[in-house]
TORDO-22877 format. One record per atom (N, C-alpha, C, O): residue number from 1; residue in three letters; x negated, y negated, z. Coordinates in Angstrom, 3 decimals, always signed. Layout:
REM TORDO-22877
PT     k     r          u          v          w
PT   NUM   ALA          X          Y          Z
...
***
This chain:
REM TORDO-22877
PT     k     r          u          v          w
PT     1   MET    -13.300     +7.005    +41.440
PT     1   MET    -12.990     +8.421    +41.208
PT     1   MET    -14.188     +9.195    +42.527
PT     1   MET    -15.404     +9.022    +42.609
PT     2   ALA    -13.512     +9.833    +43.192
PT     2   ALA    -14.193    +10.798    +43.963
PT     2   ALA    -14.816    +11.796    +43.352
PT     2   ALA    -14.501    +12.321    +42.284
PT     3   ASP    -16.187    +12.184    +44.427
PT     3   ASP    -16.875    +13.058    +43.740
PT     3   ASP    -16.364    +14.635    +43.575
PT     3   ASP    -16.964    +15.352    +42.774
PT     4   ASN    -15.274    +15.152    +44.324
PT     4   ASN    -14.381    +16.097    +44.037
PT     4   ASN    -13.695    +16.245    +42.769
PT     4   ASN    -13.164    +17.284    +42.378
PT     5   GLU    -13.745    +15.063    +42.110
PT     5   GLU    -12.917    +14.944    +41.184
PT     5   GLU    -13.957    +14.781    +39.969
PT     5   GLU    -13.609    +14.915    +38.796
PT     6   PHE    -15.080    +14.520    +40.313
PT     6   PHE    -16.043    +13.873    +39.135
PT     6   PHE    -16.671    +15.006    +38.670
PT     6   PHE    -16.816    +15.102    +37.451
PT     7   LEU    -17.144    +16.038    +39.513
PT     7   LEU    -17.889    +16.934    +39.313
PT     7   LEU    -17.059    +18.068    +38.357
PT     7   LEU    -17.629    +18.497    +37.354
PT     8   PRO    -15.822    +18.494    +38.669
PT     8   PRO    -15.594    +19.404    +37.752
PT     8   PRO    -15.047    +18.798    +36.426
PT     8   PRO    -14.696    +19.582    +35.544
PT     9   LYS    -14.962    +17.599    +36.246
PT     9   LYS    -14.891    +16.570    +35.004
PT     9   LYS    -16.134    +16.921    +34.008
PT     9   LYS    -16.089    +17.276    +32.830
PT    10   LEU    -17.306    +16.697    +34.896
PT    10   LEU    -18.568    +16.538    +34.637
PT    10   LEU    -19.118    +17.822    +34.068
PT    10   LEU    -20.079    +17.784    +33.300
PT    11   SER    -18.605    +18.838    +34.380
PT    11   SER    -18.708    +20.615    +34.142
PT    11   SER    -18.068    +20.672    +32.947
PT    11   SER    -18.659    +21.234    +32.024
PT    12   GLN    -16.658    +20.073    +32.704
PT    12   GLN    -16.128    +20.299    +31.727
PT    12   GLN    -16.869    +19.559    +30.573
PT    12   GLN    -16.968    +20.025    +29.439
PT    13   ASN    -17.374    +18.373    +30.967
PT    13   ASN    -18.026    +17.700    +29.631
PT    13   ASN    -19.113    +18.345    +29.110
PT    13   ASN    -19.464    +18.330    +27.930
PT    14   PHE    -19.643    +18.920    +30.034
PT    14   PHE    -20.941    +19.742    +29.724
PT    14   PHE    -20.673    +21.049    +28.683
PT    14   PHE    -21.297    +21.248    +27.640
PT    15   LEU    -19.568    +21.902    +29.239
PT    15   LEU    -19.160    +23.030    +28.358
PT    15   LEU    -18.599    +22.513    +27.050
PT    15   LEU    -18.837    +23.220    +26.071
PT    16   GLU    -17.700    +21.099    +26.800
PT    16   GLU    -17.467    +20.608    +25.536
PT    16   GLU    -18.962    +20.127    +24.414
PT    16   GLU    -18.969    +20.227    +23.188
PT    17   ILE    -20.037    +19.645    +25.235
PT    17   ILE    -21.194    +19.367    +24.479
PT    17   ILE    -22.046    +20.678    +23.687
PT    17   ILE    -22.888    +20.615    +22.791
PT    18   LEU    -21.416    +21.980    +24.464
PT    18   LEU    -21.907    +23.020    +23.762
PT    18   LEU    -21.122    +23.240    +22.317
PT    18   LEU    -21.660    +23.907    +21.433
PT    19   ASP    -19.971    +22.710    +22.155
PT    19   ASP    -19.199    +23.083    +21.063
PT    19   ASP    -19.307    +22.034    +20.228
PT    19   ASP    -18.651    +22.015    +19.187
PT    20   ASP    -20.102    +21.075    +20.550
PT    20   ASP    -20.211    +19.916    +19.720
PT    20   ASP    -21.068    +20.072    +18.457
PT    20   ASP    -22.284    +20.246    +18.548
PT    21   GLU    -20.488    +20.016    +17.384
PT    21   GLU    -21.329    +20.133    +16.188
PT    21   GLU    -21.614    +18.998    +15.436
PT    21   GLU    -21.451    +18.886    +14.221
PT    22   GLU    -22.135    +17.987    +16.365
PT    22   GLU    -22.376    +16.688    +15.457
PT    22   GLU    -23.686    +16.409    +16.067
PT    22   GLU    -24.596    +16.077    +15.308
PT    23   TYR    -23.960    +16.516    +17.617
PT    23   TYR    -25.313    +15.354    +18.051
PT    23   TYR    -26.274    +16.607    +18.557
PT    23   TYR    -27.226    +16.366    +19.299
PT    24   TYR    -25.954    +18.068    +18.085
PT    24   TYR    -27.189    +18.812    +18.839
PT    24   TYR    -28.357    +18.462    +18.461
PT    24   TYR    -28.418    +17.526    +17.663
PT    25   ASP    -29.672    +19.139    +18.941
PT    25   ASP    -30.837    +18.578    +18.183
PT    25   ASP    -31.774    +19.940    +18.263
PT    25   ASP    -32.991    +19.867    +18.093
PT    26   ILE    -31.042    +21.292    +18.561
PT    26   ILE    -31.589    +22.272    +18.172
PT    26   ILE    -31.085    +23.260    +17.993
PT    26   ILE    -30.125    +23.452    +18.738
PT    27   THR    -31.378    +24.308    +17.053
PT    27   THR    -30.804    +25.444    +17.060
PT    27   THR    -31.643    +26.893    +17.322
PT    27   THR    -32.769    +26.999    +16.836
PT    28   ILE    -31.098    +27.929    +18.053
PT    28   ILE    -31.607    +28.769    +18.676
PT    28   ILE    -30.837    +30.225    +17.946
PT    28   ILE    -29.679    +30.615    +18.095
PT    29   GLU    -31.875    +30.787    +17.183
PT    29   GLU    -31.356    +32.181    +16.472
PT    29   GLU    -31.658    +33.460    +17.486
PT    29   GLU    -32.791    +33.838    +17.785
PT    30   VAL    -30.682    +33.926    +17.856
PT    30   VAL    -30.728    +35.001    +18.990
PT    30   VAL    -30.014    +36.204    +18.167
PT    30   VAL    -29.051    +36.182    +17.401
PT    31   GLY    -30.962    +37.406    +18.674
PT    31   GLY    -30.616    +38.653    +18.254
PT    31   GLY    -31.660    +39.108    +17.015
PT    31   GLY    -32.499    +38.281    +16.656
PT    32   LYS    -31.608    +40.411    +16.371
PT    32   LYS    -31.948    +40.968    +15.347
PT    32   LYS    -30.796    +41.187    +14.245
PT    32   LYS    -29.584    +41.085    +14.436
PT    33   ASP    -31.496    +41.533    +12.975
PT    33   ASP    -30.548    +41.979    +11.756
PT    33   ASP    -29.984    +43.294    +12.441
PT    33   ASP    -30.609    +43.977    +13.252
PT    34   PRO    -28.685    +43.537    +11.974
PT    34   PRO    -27.662    +42.737    +11.567
PT    34   PRO    -26.781    +41.813    +12.331
PT    34   PRO    -25.929    +41.075    +11.834
PT    35   HIS    -27.156    +41.962    +13.937
PT    35   HIS    -26.719    +40.896    +14.785
PT    35   HIS    -27.434    +39.662    +15.311
PT    35   HIS    -28.089    +39.655    +16.354
PT    36   VAL    -27.275    +38.721    +14.586
PT    36   VAL    -27.902    +37.706    +14.553
PT    36   VAL    -27.125    +36.394    +14.796
PT    36   VAL    -26.280    +36.134    +13.940
PT    37   LYS    -27.223    +35.796    +15.499
PT    37   LYS    -26.092    +34.593    +15.877
PT    37   LYS    -27.146    +33.170    +15.906
PT    37   LYS    -28.316    +33.312    +16.260
PT    38   ILE    -26.726    +32.102    +15.589
PT    38   ILE    -27.178    +30.854    +15.608
PT    38   ILE    -26.307    +30.043    +16.632
PT    38   ILE    -25.111    +29.805    +16.464
PT    39   PHE    -27.078    +29.637    +17.747
PT    39   PHE    -26.460    +28.710    +18.865
PT    39   PHE    -26.975    +27.229    +18.418
PT    39   PHE    -28.140    +27.081    +18.049
PT    40   ARG    -26.109    +26.199    +18.465
PT    40   ARG    -26.497    +24.875    +18.727
PT    40   ARG    -26.693    +24.377    +19.945
PT    40   ARG    -25.881    +24.722    +20.803
PT    41   ALA    -27.681    +23.552    +20.293
PT    41   ALA    -27.787    +22.998    +21.921
PT    41   ALA    -28.414    +21.863    +21.906
PT    41   ALA    -28.859    +21.271    +20.923
PT    42   HIS    -28.445    +21.603    +22.845
PT    42   HIS    -29.153    +20.223    +23.523
PT    42   HIS    -30.376    +20.474    +24.285
PT    42   HIS    -30.382    +20.919    +25.434
PT    43   MET    -31.693    +20.089    +23.414
PT    43   MET    -32.889    +20.366    +24.028
PT    43   MET    -33.248    +19.763    +25.201
PT    43   MET    -34.196    +20.370    +25.699
PT    44   VAL    -32.822    +18.636    +25.987
PT    44   VAL    -32.759    +17.845    +27.262
PT    44   VAL    -31.766    +18.929    +28.131
PT    44   VAL    -32.230    +19.170    +29.246
PT    45   ILE    -30.956    +19.370    +27.935
PT    45   ILE    -30.128    +20.035    +29.188
PT    45   ILE    -31.007    +21.470    +28.995
PT    45   ILE    -31.429    +21.911    +30.064
PT    46   LEU    -31.336    +22.241    +27.828
PT    46   LEU    -32.087    +23.256    +28.189
PT    46   LEU    -33.325    +23.376    +28.960
PT    46   LEU    -33.778    +24.285    +29.656
PT    47   ASN    -33.814    +22.032    +28.597
PT    47   ASN    -35.205    +22.051    +29.313
PT    47   ASN    -34.763    +21.631    +30.943
PT    47   ASN    -35.474    +22.162    +31.796
PT    48   TYR    -33.978    +20.990    +31.303
PT    48   TYR    -33.703    +21.006    +32.695
PT    48   TYR    -33.202    +22.158    +33.385
PT    48   TYR    -33.385    +22.403    +34.577
PT    49   ARG    -32.577    +22.830    +32.586
PT    49   ARG    -31.561    +23.771    +33.246
PT    49   ARG    -32.277    +25.459    +33.249
PT    49   ARG    -31.799    +26.490    +33.721
PT    50   SER    -33.469    +25.253    +32.591
PT    50   SER    -33.909    +26.885    +32.334
PT    50   SER    -35.340    +26.709    +32.288
PT    50   SER    -35.837    +26.153    +31.308
PT    51   PRO    -36.205    +27.207    +33.436
PT    51   PRO    -37.536    +27.061    +33.378
PT    51   PRO    -38.112    +27.882    +31.939
PT    51   PRO    -39.036    +27.313    +31.357
PT    52   TYR    -37.709    +28.922    +31.470
PT    52   TYR    -37.969    +29.752    +30.524
PT    52   TYR    -37.816    +29.436    +29.266
PT    52   TYR    -38.524    +29.934    +28.391
PT    53   LEU    -36.683    +28.393    +28.975
PT    53   LEU    -36.637    +27.771    +27.759
PT    53   LEU    -37.450    +26.543    +27.918
PT    53   LEU    -38.038    +26.253    +26.876
PT    54   ARG    -37.622    +25.885    +28.724
PT    54   ARG    -38.945    +24.772    +29.002
PT    54   ARG    -40.058    +25.020    +28.583
PT    54   ARG    -40.764    +24.127    +28.115
PT    55   ARG    -40.488    +26.398    +28.668
PT    55   ARG    -41.640    +26.773    +28.437
PT    55   ARG    -41.661    +27.101    +26.974
PT    55   ARG    -42.745    +26.752    +26.507
PT    56   ILE    -40.872    +27.640    +26.070
PT    56   ILE    -40.587    +27.755    +24.633
PT    56   ILE    -40.882    +26.353    +24.378
PT    56   ILE    -41.952    +25.896    +23.975
PT    57   LEU    -39.714    +25.662    +24.684
PT    57   LEU    -39.357    +24.175    +24.182
PT    57   LEU    -40.948    +23.244    +24.245
PT    57   LEU    -41.155    +22.165    +23.690
PT    58   SER    -41.581    +23.757    +24.788
PT    58   SER    -42.885    +22.658    +25.441
PT    58   SER    -43.925    +23.107    +24.126
PT    58   SER    -44.905    +22.396    +23.905
PT    59   THR    -43.704    +24.113    +23.418
PT    59   THR    -44.316    +24.558    +22.522
PT    59   THR    -43.936    +24.286    +20.921
PT    59   THR    -44.646    +24.385    +19.920
PT    60   ASN    -42.471    +23.888    +21.082
PT    60   ASN    -41.673    +23.785    +19.760
PT    60   ASN    -41.167    +22.344    +19.953
PT    60   ASN    -40.151    +22.020    +19.337
PT    61   LYS    -41.815    +21.395    +20.798
PT    61   LYS    -41.325    +19.996    +20.464
PT    61   LYS    -40.893    +19.438    +19.364
PT    61   LYS    -41.662    +19.520    +18.406
PT    62   LYS    -39.643    +18.758    +19.164
PT    62   LYS    -39.103    +18.208    +18.223
PT    62   LYS    -39.783    +16.940    +17.261
PT    62   LYS    -40.205    +16.040    +17.987
PT    63   LYS    -39.931    +16.741    +16.165
PT    63   LYS    -40.813    +16.033    +15.416
PT    63   LYS    -39.612    +15.027    +15.494
PT    63   LYS    -38.464    +15.364    +15.783
PT    64   ASN    -40.065    +13.595    +15.167
PT    64   ASN    -39.297    +12.423    +15.432
PT    64   ASN    -38.915    +12.292    +13.606
PT    64   ASN    -38.614    +11.184    +13.164
PT    65   ASP    -38.961    +13.319    +12.819
PT    65   ASP    -38.703    +12.712    +11.575
PT    65   ASP    -37.150    +13.401    +11.303
PT    65   ASP    -36.757    +13.731    +10.184
PT    66   GLY    -36.595    +13.503    +12.185
PT    66   GLY    -34.723    +13.502    +12.086
PT    66   GLY    -34.696    +15.105    +12.170
PT    66   GLY    -33.817    +15.685    +12.807
PT    67   THR    -35.699    +15.771    +11.495
PT    67   THR    -35.373    +17.387    +11.617
PT    67   THR    -34.729    +17.941    +12.929
PT    67   THR    -34.718    +17.416    +14.042
PT    68   ILE    -34.151    +19.235    +12.486
PT    68   ILE    -33.799    +19.720    +13.967
PT    68   ILE    -34.466    +20.754    +14.433
PT    68   ILE    -34.661    +21.678    +13.644
PT    69   ALA    -35.007    +20.874    +15.886
PT    69   ALA    -35.671    +21.957    +16.049
PT    69   ALA    -35.309    +22.930    +16.118
PT    69   ALA    -34.164    +22.835    +16.559
PT    70   HIS    -35.705    +24.543    +15.854
PT    70   HIS    -35.289    +25.846    +15.768
PT    70   HIS    -36.452    +27.062    +16.705
PT    70   HIS    -37.661    +27.074    +16.935
PT    71   ILE    -35.598    +27.732    +16.945
PT    71   ILE    -36.628    +28.646    +17.801
PT    71   ILE    -35.481    +29.970    +18.015
PT    71   ILE    -34.292    +29.960    +18.336
PT    72   LYS    -36.557    +31.231    +17.636
PT    72   LYS    -36.002    +32.520    +17.679
PT    72   LYS    -36.096    +33.450    +18.866
PT    72   LYS    -37.191    +33.567    +19.415
PT    73   LEU    -35.150    +34.059    +19.271
PT    73   LEU    -35.282    +34.726    +20.812
PT    73   LEU    -34.498    +36.215    +20.198
PT    73   LEU    -33.435    +36.674    +20.617
PT    74   PRO    -35.209    +36.687    +19.293
PT    74   PRO    -35.027    +38.180    +18.700
PT    74   PRO    -34.408    +39.108    +19.912
PT    74   PRO    -33.333    +39.705    +19.842
PT    75   ASN    -35.123    +39.108    +20.807
PT    75   ASN    -34.909    +40.190    +22.109
PT    75   ASN    -33.860    +39.696    +23.023
PT    75   ASN    -33.914    +39.876    +24.239
PT    76   ILE    -32.942    +39.094    +22.445
PT    76   ILE    -31.638    +38.950    +23.793
PT    76   ILE    -30.646    +38.941    +22.530
PT    76   ILE    -30.661    +38.371    +21.439
PT    77   LEU    -29.757    +39.855    +23.193
PT    77   LEU    -28.410    +40.043    +22.485
PT    77   LEU    -27.584    +38.917    +22.280
PT    77   LEU    -27.313    +38.306    +23.313
PT    78   PRO    -27.170    +38.531    +21.365
PT    78   PRO    -26.061    +37.265    +21.039
PT    78   PRO    -25.192    +37.210    +22.100
PT    78   PRO    -24.971    +36.113    +22.613
PT    79   GLU    -24.647    +38.225    +22.529
PT    79   GLU    -23.271    +38.106    +23.717
PT    79   GLU    -24.082    +37.689    +25.251
PT    79   GLU    -23.641    +36.881    +26.068
PT    80   ILE    -24.974    +38.233    +25.339
PT    80   ILE    -25.963    +37.905    +26.662
PT    80   ILE    -26.360    +36.609    +26.584
PT    80   ILE    -26.305    +36.007    +27.657
PT    81   PHE    -26.736    +36.005    +25.661
PT    81   PHE    -27.381    +34.584    +25.312
PT    81   PHE    -26.207    +33.822    +25.293
PT    81   PHE    -26.433    +32.654    +25.612
PT    82   GLN    -24.965    +34.074    +25.020
PT    82   GLN    -23.825    +33.284    +25.064
PT    82   GLN    -23.461    +33.012    +26.558
PT    82   GLN    -23.037    +31.895    +26.853
PT    83   ILE    -23.587    +33.862    +27.405
PT    83   ILE    -23.102    +33.984    +28.799
PT    83   ILE    -24.177    +32.886    +29.350
PT    83   ILE    -23.855    +31.852    +29.935
PT    84   ILE    -25.550    +33.308    +29.049
PT    84   ILE    -26.344    +32.633    +29.758
PT    84   ILE    -26.451    +30.865    +29.412
PT    84   ILE    -26.784    +30.022    +30.245
PT    85   ILE    -26.107    +30.613    +28.087
PT    85   ILE    -26.042    +29.089    +27.493
PT    85   ILE    -24.959    +28.430    +28.153
PT    85   ILE    -24.930    +27.219    +28.375
PT    86   ARG    -24.035    +29.281    +28.475
PT    86   ARG    -22.729    +28.438    +28.998
PT    86   ARG    -22.615    +28.654    +30.530
PT    86   ARG    -21.779    +27.932    +31.073
PT    87   TYR    -23.090    +29.252    +31.087
PT    87   TYR    -22.943    +29.110    +32.567
PT    87   TYR    -24.235    +29.141    +33.343
PT    87   TYR    -24.143    +29.365    +34.550
PT    88   TYR    -25.498    +28.937    +32.784
PT    88   TYR    -26.846    +28.990    +33.615
PT    88   TYR    -26.907    +27.556    +34.025
PT    88   TYR    -27.841    +27.150    +34.716
***
């Protein structure tokens, strides 16, 4: 498979990962009541794609006890975060 075929498929796979409800390892609570939305994500992807989230995640490291990490970002609108998480 040529690179020009591989990269679009890889991008599509990353978008599909965002919708995966089975293998996520972090939840992100975004917004303020009554406009709060919970996003499911993958820490490794967030860590490498966003220096801002890397700093937050470094203080909220996932424990190896099977629990899912959780962070709150109340000062971001859920609609804006949706764009950030999909296209950043």
